[in-house]
C-alpha positions, 0 to 999 in steps of 0.5 A: 084189838079193840072191838065194837058190836053194834045192833041197830034197832034190835037186841042181839042175842048172846050166842049171836055175840058169842059167835062174833067174839070167836070169829073175831078172835080167830081173825086176829090171828091173821095179823097183829097189826089189826088195831080196831074192829067195828061190827055193825048189825042191822035189819034192811027195809026190804020185803025179802027174807034176805034183810039181815045186814052185817058190816065189819071195818078192820083198822089197820095201818094204811087203808082200812079194810071193809066188807058188808053182806046181806043174808037170811040170818045174821050168822049167815051174813057174818059168816060171808063177811068174815070170809070176805075179810079173810080174803082181803087181809090175805091180800094186804099181807101179801102186798105188805111183805112184798113191799118190805121185801123190795125195800129191804133188797134195795137197801142191801144192794146199796 
């Protein structure tokens, strides 16, 4: 899986980058069909403490999976995004598997 991590308007520290790489390694075990992962970290222009934004786009065959979350820290926002993407990947795998089973079953009936 190709990875791209962008931090807009700030420099991400090494511990944050290590956390991101570790979690992306775990999410790659969900499916070997993930082609690319784009992570964008940015600061939202708001007066509240919840102004750290994390966006992740996973390129997979068919439609891409995308999640965007806001948190008090980048680590918190990233954890929420990873959780959302895990749910999306599970749903995607279920739908893909069900479709494959239906196609295989119809081929056997013919």
